MARKENU-202060 format. One record per atom (N, C-alpha, C): residue number from 1; residue in three letters; atom name; z, x, y. Coordinates in Angstrom, 2 decimals. Last residue first. Example, Ala and Ser with C-alpha at 12.3 -4.5 7.8 and 13.67 -1.06 7.14 Angstrom:
REC dovo markol marlum       w       u       v
REC    2    SER      N    7.08   12.85   -2.25
REC    2    SER     CA    7.14   13.67   -1.06
REC    2    SER      C    7.87   12.90    0.03
REC    1    ALA      N    7.80   13.19   -5.69
REC    1    ALA     CA    7.80   12.30   -4.50
REC    1    ALA      C    7.80   13.20   -3.30
//
This chain:
REC dovo markol marlum       w       u       v
REC  130    VAL      N  -20.28   44.22    9.78
REC  130    VAL     CA  -21.47   44.69   10.65
REC  130    VAL      C  -20.84   45.37   11.46
REC  129    ASN      N  -18.34   43.39    8.34
REC  129    ASN     CA  -18.94   44.77    7.55
REC  129    ASN      C  -20.24   45.22    8.90
REC  128    MET      N  -17.36   40.63    8.56
REC  128    MET     CA  -16.58   41.92    9.13
REC  128    MET      C  -17.35   43.08    8.68
REC  127    GLN      N  -18.42   37.69    9.27
REC  127    GLN     CA  -19.21   39.21    8.68
REC  127    GLN      C  -18.51   39.76    9.41
REC  126    ILE      N  -17.07   34.88    9.26
REC  126    ILE     CA  -17.03   35.93   10.06
REC  126    ILE      C  -17.33   37.06    9.39
REC  125    HIS      N  -17.36   31.28    8.79
REC  125    HIS     CA  -17.24   32.70    8.31
REC  125    HIS      C  -17.39   33.49    9.38
REC  124    ILE      N  -14.92   28.54   10.15
REC  124    ILE     CA  -16.45   29.72   10.16
REC  124    ILE      C  -15.99   30.61    9.56
REC  123    ILE      N  -14.13   25.16    9.15
REC  123    ILE     CA  -13.80   26.42    9.05
REC  123    ILE      C  -15.17   27.78    9.12
REC  122    ASP      N  -13.27   22.96   11.52
REC  122    ASP     CA  -14.49   23.44   11.00
REC  122    ASP      C  -14.06   24.73   10.63
REC  121    MET      N  -11.08   19.61   12.09
REC  121    MET     CA  -11.12   21.34   11.61
REC  121    MET      C  -12.62   21.57   10.66
REC  120    ASP      N  -10.40   17.37   14.16
REC  120    ASP     CA  -11.57   17.96   13.40
REC  120    ASP      C  -11.37   19.12   12.98
REC  119    THR      N   -8.31   14.31   14.73
REC  119    THR     CA   -8.53   15.73   15.03
REC  119    THR      C   -9.67   16.27   13.96
REC  118    THR      N   -6.89   12.34   17.69
REC  118    THR     CA   -7.78   12.45   16.38
REC  118    THR      C   -8.73   14.11   16.09
REC  117    LYS      N   -4.20   10.95   19.09
REC  117    LYS     CA   -4.66   12.21   19.25
REC  117    LYS      C   -5.88   11.76   17.74
REC  116    ILE      N   -2.85    9.01   21.85
REC  116    ILE     CA   -3.45    9.34   20.36
REC  116    ILE      C   -4.25   10.48   20.13
REC  115    ASP      N   -2.11    8.83   24.68
REC  115    ASP     CA   -1.42    9.83   23.90
REC  115    ASP      C   -1.67   10.07   22.18
REC  114    ASN      N   -2.74    6.93   25.08
REC  114    ASN     CA   -0.97    6.15   24.84
REC  114    ASN      C   -0.81    7.62   24.10
REC  113    SER      N   -6.26    7.47   24.83
REC  113    SER     CA   -5.21    6.45   25.84
REC  113    SER      C   -4.01    6.05   24.66
REC  112    LEU      N   -7.35   10.23   23.52
REC  112    LEU     CA   -7.18    8.80   23.52
REC  112    LEU      C   -6.23    8.57   24.59
REC  111    VAL      N   -8.25   13.65   22.58
REC  111    VAL     CA   -7.21   12.65   23.17
REC  111    VAL      C   -7.29   11.32   23.48
REC  110    LEU      N   -9.70   14.79   20.37
REC  110    LEU     CA   -9.97   14.15   20.57
REC  110    LEU      C   -8.54   13.31   21.42
REC  109    LYS      N   -9.93   18.69   19.14
REC  109    LYS     CA   -9.39   17.46   19.05
REC  109    LYS      C   -9.53   16.48   20.40
REC  108    THR      N  -10.55   20.73   16.81
REC  108    THR     CA  -11.32   20.07   17.83
REC  108    THR      C  -10.61   18.52   17.64
REC  107    GLN      N  -10.26   24.24   15.67
REC  107    GLN     CA   -9.77   23.01   15.88
REC  107    GLN      C  -10.44   21.94   16.90
REC  106    LEU      N  -12.72   26.17   13.77
REC  106    LEU     CA  -12.29   25.66   15.15
REC  106    LEU      C  -11.21   24.21   15.05
REC  105    HIS      N  -11.05   29.04   11.67
REC  105    HIS     CA  -11.50   27.80   11.61
REC  105    HIS      C  -11.48   27.00   13.48
REC  104    PHE      N  -11.12   31.93    9.81
REC  104    PHE     CA  -11.13   31.19   11.30
REC  104    PHE      C  -11.55   29.84   11.07
REC  103    THR      N   -8.77   34.10    8.09
REC  103    THR     CA   -9.56   33.09    8.42
REC  103    THR      C  -10.03   32.41    9.47
REC  102    ALA      N   -7.02   37.57    7.51
REC  102    ALA     CA   -7.42   36.49    8.44
REC  102    ALA      C   -8.70   35.24    7.81
REC  101    GLU      N   -7.99   39.92    5.74
REC  101    GLU     CA   -7.13   38.75    5.11
REC  101    GLU      C   -7.38   37.64    6.02
REC  100    PRO      N   -8.92   41.68    7.39
REC  100    PRO     CA   -9.93   41.58    6.34
REC  100    PRO      C   -9.42   40.10    6.19
REC   99    GLY      N   -7.74   41.94   10.96
REC   99    GLY     CA   -7.83   41.88    9.79
REC   99    GLY      C   -8.74   40.97    8.70
REC   98    TRP      N   -8.67   41.64   14.07
REC   98    TRP     CA   -7.56   41.12   13.25
REC   98    TRP      C   -7.39   40.81   11.84
REC   97    GLU      N  -10.90   43.67   14.72
REC   97    GLU     CA   -8.86   43.93   14.50
REC   97    GLU      C   -8.26   42.83   13.66
REC   96    LYS      N  -12.87   41.70   14.87
REC   96    LYS     CA  -12.87   42.52   13.69
REC   96    LYS      C  -11.21   43.17   13.29
REC   95    ILE      N  -13.15   40.48   17.29
REC   95    ILE     CA  -12.23   39.95   16.22
REC   95    ILE      C  -12.22   40.91   15.03
REC   94    ASN      N  -14.01   41.60   19.71
REC   94    ASN     CA  -12.77   42.39   18.89
REC   94    ASN      C  -11.83   41.60   17.90
REC   93    GLN      N  -15.74   40.26   20.51
REC   93    GLN     CA  -16.17   40.95   20.05
REC   93    GLN      C  -15.26   42.01   19.33
REC   92    PRO      N  -15.23   36.34   20.03
REC   92    PRO     CA  -14.54   37.47   20.44
REC   92    PRO      C  -15.57   38.83   19.68
REC   91    LEU      N  -18.12   34.54   20.08
REC   91    LEU     CA  -17.40   34.88   19.61
REC   91    LEU      C  -16.77   36.29   20.26
REC   90    SER      N  -19.34   32.35   22.39
REC   90    SER     CA  -19.14   33.22   22.03
REC   90    SER      C  -18.17   33.75   21.21
REC   89    PHE      N  -20.15   28.63   22.58
REC   89    PHE     CA  -19.38   29.45   22.87
REC   89    PHE      C  -19.71   30.96   22.04
REC   88    HIS      N  -21.40   25.35   22.56
REC   88    HIS     CA  -21.77   26.84   22.42
REC   88    HIS      C  -20.32   27.60   23.12
REC   87    PHE      N  -22.28   21.73   21.89
REC   87    PHE     CA  -21.07   23.09   22.31
REC   87    PHE      C  -21.75   23.95   21.67
REC   86    PRO      N  -23.12   18.41   23.81
REC   86    PRO     CA  -23.45   19.90   23.15
REC   86    PRO      C  -22.31   20.77   23.34
REC   85    TYR      N  -21.67   15.59   22.75
REC   85    TYR     CA  -21.84   16.04   23.44
REC   85    TYR      C  -22.25   17.91   23.24
REC   84    VAL      N  -22.26   12.15   21.89
REC   84    VAL     CA  -23.27   13.72   21.49
REC   84    VAL      C  -22.95   14.31   22.17
REC   83    THR      N  -21.40    9.19   20.58
REC   83    THR     CA  -21.60   10.02   21.86
REC   83    THR      C  -22.07   11.56   21.08
REC   82    GLU      N  -21.64    5.38   19.25
REC   82    GLU     CA  -21.89    6.54   19.00
REC   82    GLU      C  -22.48    7.76   20.27
REC   81    GLU      N  -19.70    2.73   18.92
REC   81    GLU     CA  -20.68    3.46   19.95
REC   81    GLU      C  -20.52    5.16   19.32
REC   80    LYS      N  -17.71    1.25   17.42
REC   80    LYS     CA  -18.95    1.78   17.20
REC   80    LYS      C  -20.17    2.23   17.42
REC   79    SER      N  -16.70   -0.29   20.52
REC   79    SER     CA  -16.62   -0.24   19.46
REC   79    SER      C  -17.75    0.57   18.79
REC   78    ASP      N  -16.64    2.02   23.38
REC   78    ASP     CA  -16.91    0.73   22.80
REC   78    ASP      C  -16.68    1.26   21.56
REC   77    LEU      N  -14.36    4.16   25.17
REC   77    LEU     CA  -15.80    4.67   24.09
REC   77    LEU      C  -15.83    2.74   23.40
REC   76    LYS      N  -14.88    5.17   29.01
REC   76    LYS     CA  -14.24    4.19   27.94
REC   76    LYS      C  -15.39    4.18   26.82
REC   75    ARG      N  -13.31    8.06   29.79
REC   75    ARG     CA  -14.13    7.65   29.81
REC   75    ARG      C  -13.78    6.72   28.80
REC   74    ASN      N  -12.37   10.46   31.68
REC   74    ASN     CA  -11.82    8.84   31.47
REC   74    ASN      C  -13.12    7.94   31.38
REC   73    MET      N  -12.08   13.75   31.10
REC   73    MET     CA  -13.19   12.50   31.20
REC   73    MET      C  -11.87   11.82   31.38
REC   72    LEU      N  -12.47   17.19   30.38
REC   72    LEU     CA  -11.59   15.99   31.24
REC   72    LEU      C  -12.62   15.07   31.24
REC   71    VAL      N  -12.94   19.22   27.32
REC   71    VAL     CA  -13.94   18.74   28.71
REC   71    VAL      C  -12.88   17.48   28.92
REC   70    THR      N  -12.23   22.27   27.07
REC   70    THR     CA  -11.43   21.41   27.02
REC   70    THR      C  -12.23   20.68   28.50
REC   69    THR      N  -13.09   25.30   24.49
REC   69    THR     CA  -13.72   24.44   25.96
REC   69    THR      C  -12.50   23.10   25.52
REC   68    VAL      N  -11.47   27.29   23.31
REC   68    VAL     CA  -13.07   27.78   23.71
REC   68    VAL      C  -13.40   26.59   24.50
REC   67    PRO      N   -8.88   29.06   23.64
REC   67    PRO     CA   -9.41   27.91   23.73
REC   67    PRO      C  -10.85   28.26   24.16
REC   66    GLN      N   -8.15   31.31   21.01
REC   66    GLN     CA   -8.44   31.35   22.49
REC   66    GLN      C   -8.88   29.68   22.55
REC   65    ILE      N   -5.85   31.70   19.04
REC   65    ILE     CA   -6.97   32.91   19.71
REC   65    ILE      C   -7.32   33.12   20.80
REC   64    LEU      N   -3.14   30.12   17.31
REC   64    LEU     CA   -4.37   30.14   18.78
REC   64    LEU      C   -4.79   31.24   18.65
REC   63    LYS      N   -2.77   30.22   14.02
REC   63    LYS     CA   -2.53   30.66   15.24
REC   63    LYS      C   -3.37   30.42   16.14
REC   62    ALA      N   -0.92   28.83   11.15
REC   62    ALA     CA   -2.40   29.03   11.82
REC   62    ALA      C   -1.96   29.16   13.47
REC   61    LYS      N    1.55   30.22    9.28
REC   61    LYS     CA    0.80   28.98   10.50
REC   61    LYS      C   -0.08   29.56   10.93
REC   60    GLU      N    0.98   31.93    6.26
REC   60    GLU     CA    1.48   31.72    7.73
REC   60    GLU      C    0.76   30.52    8.51
REC   59    GLY      N   -0.32   32.30    3.91
REC   59    GLY     CA    1.18   32.40    3.57
REC   59    GLY      C    1.97   31.93    4.95
REC   58    PRO      N   -3.02   34.24    4.94
REC   58    PRO     CA   -2.52   33.14    4.46
REC   58    PRO      C   -1.10   33.17    4.37
REC   57    ILE      N   -3.81   33.21    8.12
REC   57    ILE     CA   -3.70   34.34    7.10
REC   57    ILE      C   -2.55   33.56    6.30
REC   56    GLN      N   -6.06   31.87   10.66
REC   56    GLN     CA   -5.02   31.34    9.30
REC   56    GLN      C   -5.37   32.96    8.95
REC   55    LYS      N   -6.93   31.40   14.16
REC   55    LYS     CA   -7.27   32.48   13.24
REC   55    LYS      C   -5.78   31.99   11.97
REC   54    MET      N   -8.98   29.12   16.21
REC   54    MET     CA   -7.72   29.54   15.30
REC   54    MET      C   -7.92   30.69   14.30
REC   53    LEU      N  -10.37   28.26   19.07
REC   53    LEU     CA  -10.54   28.96   17.87
REC   53    LEU      C   -8.78   29.51   17.40
REC   52    ASP      N  -10.28   24.81   19.39
REC   52    ASP     CA   -9.77   26.05   19.85
REC   52    ASP      C  -10.09   27.00   18.71
REC   51    CYS      N  -11.46   21.90   22.28
REC   51    CYS     CA  -11.67   22.93   20.84
REC   51    CYS      C  -11.03   24.37   20.67
REC   50    GLU      N  -10.70   18.90   23.06
REC   50    GLU     CA  -10.24   20.24   23.19
REC   50    GLU      C  -10.86   20.71   21.87
REC   49    LEU      N  -11.20   16.16   25.32
REC   49    LEU     CA  -11.66   16.97   23.96
REC   49    LEU      C  -11.57   18.04   24.11
REC   48    ARG      N   -9.64   13.28   27.08
REC   48    ARG     CA  -10.48   14.93   27.07
REC   48    ARG      C  -10.62   15.03   25.44
REC   47    HIS      N   -9.66   10.70   27.16
REC   47    HIS     CA   -9.06   11.54   28.07
REC   47    HIS      C   -9.26   12.40   28.12
REC   46    ILE      N  -11.01    7.69   26.36
REC   46    ILE     CA  -10.56    8.79   26.02
REC   46    ILE      C   -9.97    9.97   27.17
REC   45    THR      N  -10.20    4.24   25.65
REC   45    THR     CA  -10.49    5.14   26.72
REC   45    THR      C  -10.10    7.01   26.27
REC   44    LEU      N  -11.60    1.92   23.38
REC   44    LEU     CA  -10.08    2.98   23.83
REC   44    LEU      C  -10.71    3.67   24.92
REC   43    HIS      N  -12.02   -1.09   21.20
REC   43    HIS     CA  -12.26   -0.27   22.76
REC   43    HIS      C  -11.41    0.99   22.75
REC   42    THR      N  -12.03   -0.74   17.97
REC   42    THR     CA  -11.47   -1.26   19.30
REC   42    THR      C  -11.75   -0.16   20.20
REC   41    ILE      N  -12.87    0.71   15.46
REC   41    ILE     CA  -13.28   -0.83   15.75
REC   41    ILE      C  -12.60   -1.43   16.97
REC   40    GLY      N  -14.01    3.53   16.67
REC   40    GLY     CA  -13.39    3.02   16.30
REC   40    GLY      C  -13.64    1.91   16.20
REC   39    GLY      N  -16.89    5.61   17.82
REC   39    GLY     CA  -15.88    4.82   18.10
REC   39    GLY      C  -15.69    3.76   17.14
REC   38    LYS      N  -17.55    9.24   17.37
REC   38    LYS     CA  -17.72    7.48   16.86
REC   38    LYS      C  -16.87    6.82   16.82
REC   37    VAL      N  -19.03   12.07   18.92
REC   37    VAL     CA  -17.47   11.12   18.69
REC   37    VAL      C  -18.21    9.42   18.26
REC   36    GLN      N  -19.48   15.56   17.51
REC   36    GLN     CA  -19.89   14.10   17.62
REC   36    GLN      C  -18.91   12.85   17.36
REC   35    PHE      N  -20.29   18.51   19.61
REC   35    PHE     CA  -19.63   17.32   19.18
REC   35    PHE      C  -19.81   15.97   18.87
REC   34    SER      N  -22.30   20.38   18.17
REC   34    SER     CA  -22.49   19.50   19.18
REC   34    SER      C  -21.52   18.67   18.24
REC   33    GLY      N  -23.82   24.23   18.29
REC   33    GLY     CA  -23.44   22.84   17.82
REC   33    GLY      C  -23.13   21.37   18.37
REC   32    LYS      N  -23.12   27.73   18.10
REC   32    LYS     CA  -23.67   26.45   18.75
REC   32    LYS      C  -23.58   25.09   17.56
REC   31    VAL      N  -21.86   30.51   18.81
REC   31    VAL     CA  -21.65   29.15   17.92
REC   31    VAL      C  -22.47   28.40   18.75
REC   30    THR      N  -22.72   33.80   19.61
REC   30    THR     CA  -22.98   32.83   20.12
REC   30    THR      C  -22.42   31.31   18.98
REC   29    GLU      N  -21.18   36.93   18.43
REC   29    GLU     CA  -22.21   35.65   18.17
REC   29    GLU      C  -21.99   34.70   19.03
REC   28    GLY      N  -18.97   38.31   18.35
REC   28    GLY     CA  -19.66   38.37   19.49
REC   28    GLY      C  -21.13   37.37   19.35
REC   27    PRO      N  -19.25   38.56   15.00
REC   27    PRO     CA  -18.20   39.15   16.14
REC   27    PRO      C  -19.41   39.16   17.25
REC   26    ILE      N  -21.44   36.67   13.04
REC   26    ILE     CA  -21.25   37.58   13.23
REC   26    ILE      C  -20.27   38.11   14.80
REC   25    TYR      N  -21.10   33.55   10.71
REC   25    TYR     CA  -21.57   34.51   12.29
REC   25    TYR      C  -20.85   36.01   11.96
REC   24    GLU      N  -21.78   30.23    9.11
REC   24    GLU     CA  -21.90   32.56    9.20
REC   24    GLU      C  -21.97   32.94   10.37
REC   23    ASN      N  -22.71   27.77    9.61
REC   23    ASN     CA  -21.47   28.53    9.75
REC   23    ASN      C  -20.93   29.65    9.27
REC   22    LYS      N  -24.79   26.15   12.22
REC   22    LYS     CA  -24.53   27.47   10.35
REC   22    LYS      C  -23.10   27.41   10.71
REC   21    SER      N  -23.95   24.48   14.36
REC   21    SER     CA  -25.57   24.79   13.67
REC   21    SER      C  -25.98   25.87   12.10
REC   20    LEU      N  -22.00   21.85   13.18
REC   20    LEU     CA  -22.18   23.76   14.07
REC   20    LEU      C  -23.49   23.95   13.60
REC   19    VAL      N  -20.48   19.48   14.31
REC   19    VAL     CA  -20.88   19.76   13.94
REC   19    VAL      C  -21.78   21.10   14.28
REC   18    LEU      N  -16.98   18.07   15.01
REC   18    LEU     CA  -17.80   18.77   15.21
REC   18    LEU      C  -19.36   19.81   14.57
REC   17    ASP      N  -16.34   15.05   15.41
REC   17    ASP     CA  -17.18   15.75   14.40
REC   17    ASP      C  -17.66   16.67   15.03
REC   16    ILE      N  -13.67   12.28   15.64
REC   16    ILE     CA  -14.49   13.40   16.54
REC   16    ILE      C  -15.05   14.23   15.52
REC   15    LYS      N  -13.35    8.75   16.18
REC   15    LYS     CA  -13.67   10.10   15.33
REC   15    LYS      C  -14.35   11.17   15.65
REC   14    PRO      N  -11.27    6.40   17.31
REC   14    PRO     CA  -12.05    7.10   17.32
REC   14    PRO      C  -12.60    8.53   16.68
REC   13    PHE      N   -9.52    4.33   15.34
REC   13    PHE     CA   -9.41    4.97   15.96
REC   13    PHE      C  -10.79    5.69   15.81
REC   12    VAL      N   -9.25    2.64   13.30
REC   12    VAL     CA   -9.07    1.78   14.15
REC   12    VAL      C   -9.77    2.64   15.43
REC   11    THR      N   -9.61    4.34   10.77
REC   11    THR     CA  -10.84    3.27   10.99
REC   11    THR      C  -10.85    2.46   12.58
REC   10    ARG      N   -7.05    4.82   10.05
REC   10    ARG     CA   -8.23    5.66   10.23
REC   10    ARG      C   -9.43    4.81   11.11
REC    9    MET      N   -5.93    2.57    9.59
REC    9    MET     CA   -5.63    2.91   10.86
REC    9    MET      C   -6.86    3.71   11.43
REC    8    TRP      N   -6.96    1.82    6.49
REC    8    TRP     CA   -7.37    0.86    7.67
REC    8    TRP      C   -7.09    1.82    8.97
REC    7    SER      N   -5.95    4.42    5.58
REC    7    SER     CA   -7.17    3.96    5.67
REC    7    SER      C   -7.35    2.97    6.40
REC    6    LEU      N   -2.90    3.05    6.03
REC    6    LEU     CA   -3.30    4.50    6.58
REC    6    LEU      C   -4.64    4.46    6.55
REC    5    ARG      N   -3.09    1.05    4.32
REC    5    ARG     CA   -2.66    0.84    5.84
REC    5    ARG      C   -3.20    2.31    6.69
REC    4    LYS      N   -3.80    2.62    1.83
REC    4    LYS     CA   -4.11    1.32    2.56
REC    4    LYS      C   -4.12    1.28    3.64
REC    3    PHE      N   -1.07    4.34    1.62
REC    3    PHE     CA   -2.29    4.64    1.82
REC    3    PHE      C   -3.32    3.58    1.94
REC    2    PHE      N    0.78    2.18    1.71
REC    2    PHE     CA    0.80    2.81    2.51
REC    2    PHE      C    0.06    3.57    2.69
REC    1    MET      N   -0.28    0.65   -1.48
REC    1    MET     CA   -0.47    0.04    0.08
REC    1    MET      C   -0.08    0.86    1.49
//
């Protein structure tokens, strides 16, 4: 019953999905893609869209490397509406210095009215031997 209710609640709120042109990169390379926002079953206001580059070391909590983008807005999103926002940023050159055991991901967050948040996580593979 709990999982049914949780599943229903996820459809109520808009969803954010960062779609990347590829998932393997080299340090300093530009990451390109788009944020795809899909409305839920209710009309809500989007206050901001955030994306951060995170580092994960096994057995530790993910750590923020750098904020990638923050888009401030006050936009009403209609039910079932779909919107696309372009995305690009350059990976840091010194990312090799953070160790071979680290993995990296882009954490995307959509902040709605009443401080409701929906998130997306996209793992990116960085070739360290170049």
